[in-house]
N, C-alpha and C positions, 0 to 999 in steps of 0.2 A: 277699167284697166288700172292696176296699182300705180302709185307714184314712186319712182325709183330715185334714190339718192346715191351718188357715188361715194364710197368710203375711200378717202384719200390717204389713209394709212396703209391700205393694202393694194388698191388699184393704181394704175398708172405709175407703177414702181420703176419704170424705165427712166423716170424723171425725178428731179429733186422735188421736195415737198411743195415748195411755193410755186413751182411750175405746173403742178398737177391741177390747179384751179382752172387754168386756161384749157388744159387738155380735157377736163370734164365738160366744160361748156362746149368745146368743139365737138365732143362726142354726143351732145344732145341732152346732157343732164341739166336740170334746173336747180338742183339742190345737191348739197354735199354734207358729209359727216366725216369725222375722224376720231381717233382715240384720244389724243392729247395735243393741245395747242401750246404747251408751256415752253417748248424750245424756241418759240418765236415771240416777238412782241405782238400784242393784240392789234396794233395799227398795221402791222405787216399783213396779217390775215384779213383784216377788214378791208384793206386796200384791194386785195385780190377779189374778195366777195363783191365789192362794189364795182370794180372794173369789169368783171365778167358776169355781173347780174345773177349771182348765185345766192340761194338761201342756205344758211347753215342750220341744220335741223338737230344736231346732236354732237356733244363730245362728253368726255368723262371727267369726273373729279380727278385730282392728282392721285396716282396709284402707289406712291411710295417710291422706293428704290428699285426700279424695274430691272436694272442690270444685276442687282443682288438677289433677284428672285421674287420681289414683291409683286403681287397682282391685286393691288388694293390692300386695305388693312382695316376695314370697317368692323370686322368681327374680333379684333385684337384688343382685349381689355387693358393691355399695358400701353396702348398708343392712342388713348382717347383724346388727349389734348392735341396730339399731332393731327389726329383726324379733324378736329374742330378747326385747326389752322388751315388744313387742306381745303375744307369747305369754303373758308373765306377766300382763298386763292382761286378756287374753281369758280366761285360766283363773281369775283372781280373780272375774270375773263368772260364769263357768260354774259354779264351785263354789257360789257364793251362790244362783244360780238353779236349781241342780239339773239342768242340761241335760246330756244324755248324750253329745252329739257336737258338734264344732265344725268349721266349714268353713274351710279355709285357702286364700285366693285366691292364685293364682300371680302375678298382676300382668302388666303388659305387658313385652315384651322391651325392656330399657333401651337407649337410644342408645349406639352404639359398644361394645356387648357382644355377643360371638359367642354363637349359640344353645347351643353346647356348654358354655360357661362358665355361662350362665343355667341350663342343665339341672343341672349339678353343684351350683350354689348352691341350687337348688330342692330337690334330693335332700338336701343337708346340712341345710337349714332344716327340712324335713319330719321328718327323723330327730330333730332337736332338739325340735320341737313334739310329736311323738308320744311321745318319751321323757318329756317333762314332763307331758303329759296322762295318760299311763299311771299315774302316781303317784296320780291322782285317779279312776281307772277311767273316763276319758273317751276316746272315739274321735275321731280326726282324719280328716276327709274332704277329698278334692280333687275338683273338678268341672271338666270340660271346658266351655268357654263359647265360643259362636260369635264369630268374628272380624269379623262385620258389625256386631253391636251394640257390641262393644268391639274396635275395630281394634288390631291389635298384641298382643292377649292371647296369652300364652305357651302356655297349655294349652288345646288346641282340639279334640282328638279322643279318643275313648274308648280306642283302642288305645295312644295316647301315655300316657294316665293309667294304664292297666293295667300298662304297662311300668315306669313310675316307681314304682308301688306295689310291684311285684315287686323292683325294684332296692333300694328302701329297706329291705325285709325287716323291717318293724315289724308286730307282731301287732295293733296297734290303728289301723292306717292302712287306709282303705277308700275306695270310690268313691261319689260323689254323682252320680247319673245324672238328667239333666234332659231330658225328652222334647222340649221346645221347642228347646233349644240343639242337641241332636243331630239333630233333624229338619232344622235349617238347615245343619248341617255335613256330615252323612253319610247321613241316612235309615236305612233297614234297621233300624228300631227293634226290632221283635219278635225278630229273629235276634240282634241285639246284646244285648238284654235277657237272652235265654236264655243266651248265652255268658258274660256277665259277672256273672250273678246271684250267684255265690259271693263276689264282692268288693264287691257293692253293699250299702250300709247305709242309703241314703236316696234317694228318688226325688222329683223335682219335675215339675210339669206347667204348660203353657200351650199354647195352640193357635198354629198357624202359618198365615198371617201375622198380625201385629198383637200377639201375646203376650196374647191375651184368653182368656176362659174356654173350656173344651171345648165343641165344637159350633159355634164361630164360624169354623173354618178347615178345614184339610185332614187333620188327624191323626184316625185311626180309634180314638178312645178306648174305645168299648165293647169292641173286639177286644183292645186292650192291657190293659184292666182284667180281662177274662176270663183273659188269659194270666198276669197276676200271680197270680190265684187258682189257676190250674192249676199254676204253679210253686211255690206255697206261700210266696210272699213275705210276711213277717211285719212288715216295717217300715212306716214312715209314708210317705204321698205328700203332699208339700207343694204347696199350691195357690198357686204363685208366678206369678200372672197379674195383668194390669191389667184390671179389670172394664170391659166395653164400655160399661156404663151404671151404674145403681145396683147395688151389690154383691149385696144380698139378692135383688133381682129376677132376677139372672143365675145363681142357684144351682140352677135346675131341672135342670141336667145331672146332678147327683148321683143323683137318682132315675131319670132317664131312661136314663142310661148304665150303671147298676149293677143294674138289675132282673134 
């Protein structure tokens, strides 16, 4: 049976962010993830993790100005110094919170920048981030994201991500594989999962369409969960979905689909 982590950026959104830790524990989760911790002080988050005996398994490096449309900026050659500063900030939080892996968002292809230059910038920035993270025993992950939810996003396909990981040649750089995004971009989830499992260190889920909980759309989650067990996947599966209604009321899929 896969190990599920509650994504506190999307789940339990009936509550304030810091209240969601208690709700996740009450709902039976042993681990949590979230997008960004930077609106809180690290000790605020660590206090909740310790109080509710929760393991934090993932968060992201700073994404830039989210309100202005940034979705990361690691592929932008004009912002390399800003990226390096963001790596320092992300690692400061990661070390204090004891998180074992950080997701580095590629960002959108910048205007007037050729894809080849964006690719070279992304590779250089990933090498910098992975080298810095390795000093703390932290893994860096990259995740293909569908270009309908984020038009213009630079990293959109699993094969593209695998090629970049190989090119970077860093021992602590791996793939974050999201069933929702890859169903929207390429399908063939079971085959791709089997082929890329050696470089996958974190999986996330949501159903298609709507990005709601498993069982609300077209993805055959019982089959995929069985395959994860058969493949011996030992990592976490982050529940990065938007609950269709009340979060707790929608959790029945955990028992129904993993029996």
